TIRONU-305367 format. One record per residue (C-alpha): residue number from 1; residue in one letter; chain; x, y, z. Coordinates in pm, 1 decimal. Each point is the difference from the previous one (the first is absolute). Example, Ala and Ser with C-alpha at 12.3 -4.5 7.8 and 13.67 -1.06 7.14 Angstrom:
BEGIN
1/a/A/1230.0/-450.0/780.0
2/s/A/137.0/344.0/-66.0
//
This chain:
BEGIN
1/m/A/10688.5/5444.5/10381.1
2/d/A/-256.1/250.5/-90.7
3/r/A/71.9/356.3/-95.6
4/p/A/-146.8/266.9/205.6
5/r/A/-301.2/205.7/-118.1
6/l/A/166.3/329.4/-45.0
7/l/A/-225.9/302.2/-22.1
8/t/A/48.9/375.0/12.7
9/l/A/-229.0/278.3/149.3
10/q/A/1.5/364.0/38.2
11/g/A/-113.1/94.6/327.6
12/d/A/42.8/25.4/399.5
13/i/A/142.1/-331.2/124.2
14/t/A/-145.5/71.0/352.7
15/r/A/-359.4/-57.6/-140.4
16/l/A/64.3/-345.3/-159.5
17/a/A/-179.9/-290.3/137.2
18/v/A/267.3/-250.1/-56.2
19/d/A/148.9/-244.7/245.4
20/a/A/324.9/212.0/39.6
21/i/A/128.2/335.1/-113.2
22/v/A/371.9/66.2/-19.8
23/n/A/142.3/319.4/168.4
24/a/A/288.3/161.4/-162.5
25/a/A/154.1/42.9/374.0
26/n/A/314.1/142.8/150.1
27/r/A/229.8/-207.2/202.6
28/s/A/-158.1/129.0/335.4
29/l/A/-349.7/-120.1/-103.4
30/l/A/-152.8/286.5/201.6
31/g/A/-144.0/185.5/-312.0
32/g/A/124.1/296.8/-211.5
33/g/A/-126.0/161.5/-322.9
34/g/A/-162.9/-92.8/-305.9
35/v/A/-144.5/-353.0/-7.4
36/d/A/147.7/-98.4/360.8
37/g/A/-176.6/304.2/145.2
38/a/A/-320.3/-63.0/-176.0
39/i/A/-24.7/-365.5/108.1
40/h/A/82.4/85.5/370.6
41/r/A/-264.3/270.1/1.7
42/a/A/-251.3/-223.9/-135.7
43/a/A/76.5/-321.9/195.5
44/g/A/-1.4/216.7/340.0
45/p/A/184.2/8.8/314.2
46/g/A/24.3/-396.0/35.3
47/l/A/236.4/-9.3/-304.9
48/l/A/241.8/208.4/138.8
49/e/A/9.0/-191.6/341.1
50/e/A/32.7/-313.7/-179.0
51/c/A/296.4/128.9/-209.7
52/r/A/166.4/145.4/316.2
53/r/A/6.5/-353.6/135.5
54/i/A/149.9/-141.0/-302.3
55/g/A/290.0/248.3/29.9
56/g/A/80.1/74.9/-364.4
57/c/A/115.8/-189.0/-305.6
58/p/A/314.1/-9.6/-231.5
59/t/A/-16.0/148.4/-351.0
60/g/A/-78.3/-289.8/-230.6
61/e/A/-229.1/-179.1/240.3
62/a/A/-367.6/15.1/127.9
63/r/A/-217.5/-50.0/307.2
64/i/A/-355.6/-71.1/43.4
65/t/A/-252.3/146.0/213.7
66/r/A/-377.8/15.3/36.1
67/g/A/-212.0/244.4/-199.6
68/y/A/-187.8/157.1/265.0
69/a/A/-228.5/255.7/-134.0
70/l/A/94.3/-82.2/-376.1
71/p/A/-221.2/-201.7/-215.3
72/a/A/291.7/-235.4/-44.5
73/r/A/45.1/-272.0/261.6
74/y/A/387.6/41.5/7.5
75/v/A/267.0/268.0/-71.1
76/i/A/338.3/-133.8/-116.8
77/h/A/250.7/283.2/54.5
78/a/A/258.7/-39.9/-268.4
79/v/A/345.3/216.2/38.7
80/g/A/124.5/93.0/-343.1
81/p/A/362.5/166.2/-67.4
82/v/A/56.3/372.4/-19.3
83/w/A/129.6/72.3/-373.6
84/q/A/369.0/83.8/14.8
85/g/A/51.9/0.2/-372.8
86/g/A/-25.2/-379.8/-59.1
87/g/A/354.7/-96.4/144.7
88/a/A/-113.3/-101.9/337.6
89/d/A/-155.9/-346.1/-53.0
90/e/A/-365.9/199.3/-33.6
91/d/A/-134.0/-230.6/-258.8
92/a/A/61.1/-314.1/212.9
93/l/A/-125.4/165.6/282.4
94/l/A/-326.9/114.1/-162.6
95/a/A/-39.2/-357.9/-130.9
96/a/A/53.4/-136.9/338.9
97/a/A/-271.1/214.8/163.0
98/y/A/-253.8/-113.1/-252.9
99/r/A/115.5/-365.3/42.9
100/h/A/-20.4/24.0/383.1
101/s/A/-341.5/129.0/-39.1
102/l/A/-125.2/-265.8/-211.9
103/l/A/128.7/-279.2/235.6
104/l/A/-156.6/151.8/295.1
105/a/A/-308.8/19.8/-201.3
106/q/A/37.7/-370.7/-90.9
107/a/A/83.1/-91.1/380.2
108/h/A/-330.0/170.7/113.7
109/d/A/-230.0/-159.7/-252.5
110/i/A/-52.0/347.7/-179.5
111/a/A/-164.6/-54.8/-351.4
112/r/A/-31.1/373.7/-95.9
113/i/A/264.2/255.2/50.4
114/a/A/47.2/352.6/-113.5
115/f/A/332.9/180.3/-33.4
116/p/A/81.6/381.2/-52.4
117/a/A/291.4/82.5/-201.4
118/i/A/273.9/-52.2/277.8
119/s/A/300.1/239.7/27.3
120/t/A/-134.4/228.4/-280.0
121/g/A/-124.7/293.1/215.1
122/i/A/247.4/169.9/231.2
123/y/A/237.3/-274.4/-33.0
124/g/A/64.4/113.7/-373.5
125/f/A/33.5/-346.1/-162.8
126/p/A/-72.4/44.5/-389.1
127/a/A/-361.0/-82.2/-53.3
128/e/A/39.6/-201.7/-323.3
129/r/A/291.2/-196.5/148.7
130/a/A/-166.3/-78.9/312.2
131/a/A/-338.9/-121.1/-177.0
132/g/A/221.3/-243.7/-197.7
133/i/A/152.8/-128.5/292.6
134/a/A/-340.3/-11.8/176.5
135/v/A/-149.3/-190.6/-282.9
136/a/A/280.6/-241.7/-60.9
137/t/A/3.8/-88.7/380.2
138/i/A/-368.5/-34.6/43.0
139/l/A/-7.9/-242.9/-314.2
140/g/A/295.4/-210.0/140.6
141/h/A/-133.5/-32.0/324.3
142/g/A/-339.4/82.7/41.7
143/a/A/-173.3/-351.8/-115.1
144/g/A/-347.5/-28.7/73.1
145/l/A/-68.8/356.5/121.2
146/e/A/-198.1/275.5/-150.7
147/v/A/235.4/305.3/8.7
148/t/A/-127.6/359.6/-59.8
149/l/A/245.9/264.5/-67.8
150/v/A/-141.5/328.1/107.0
151/g/A/100.7/335.8/-143.7
152/f/A/-120.5/297.3/214.9
153/d/A/-27.5/242.0/-306.7
154/a/A/-23.1/-54.8/-386.8
155/a/A/383.7/17.4/-54.7
156/s/A/72.3/-251.0/240.0
157/h/A/-287.7/-239.0/-111.5
158/a/A/111.8/39.9/-345.4
159/t/A/370.7/-109.6/76.7
160/l/A/-125.8/-296.0/197.1
161/r/A/-235.8/-93.6/-300.2
162/r/A/286.1/34.5/-252.9
163/a/A/216.7/-239.5/201.3
164/v/A/-291.2/-265.8/19.6
165/d/A/-55.6/40.5/-355.3
166/g/A/352.7/-45.0/-85.1
167/a/A/28.5/-323.6/197.3
168/r/A/-302.1/-158.7/-172.2
169/r/A/155.1/41.7/-352.6
//
C-alpha cells in the first residue's frame, strides 16, 4: 500500500487548485467563522444551498459537496470536536473526522486534497496535539493521495510542519 504524499503550505485554502479542500465545518454545515466562513464566502451561495439539503453532519464524520466558485472541484465538510479538556473522546473524534474525509476522497476518485487544522480554531483543540493526530491518521489512511496540510498563518504552518517532519523520522 502506497503512503500518501504529505505536504504543508502556509496560505489560504480557498485558493488551492486541488481536487478537494476540507472544510473545518460545524454540525449544521451552514457556515460559521474561520475557515468555514471563508470557504462558504469563496464558494458562493450554491454551497450553502447544497449544505442545507444535506441536513447536517455528526461530529467525527464528513460530507462532500461540489466546490462551486472555488478552484477545488469538491469541498469535504469535516466536523471535528470541540475541545473539552481531553476527557470527552476528542482525540478519537478528530481522527475520525480526518479518516471520514479520506474515505470520501477515495470514494470520489480524488487524488489531491488539502486540509486545514481541523478543530484548532474556535473549537480550541491544542494545535500540536491536533497536528499529530492529523498526520498519523493521514499516514494510516491516505494511501495514494497527495495531501496538503494548510496553515493559514506562520504559527499554524510551523505546527503542521513539525508534525510532518516528526513523522518522517
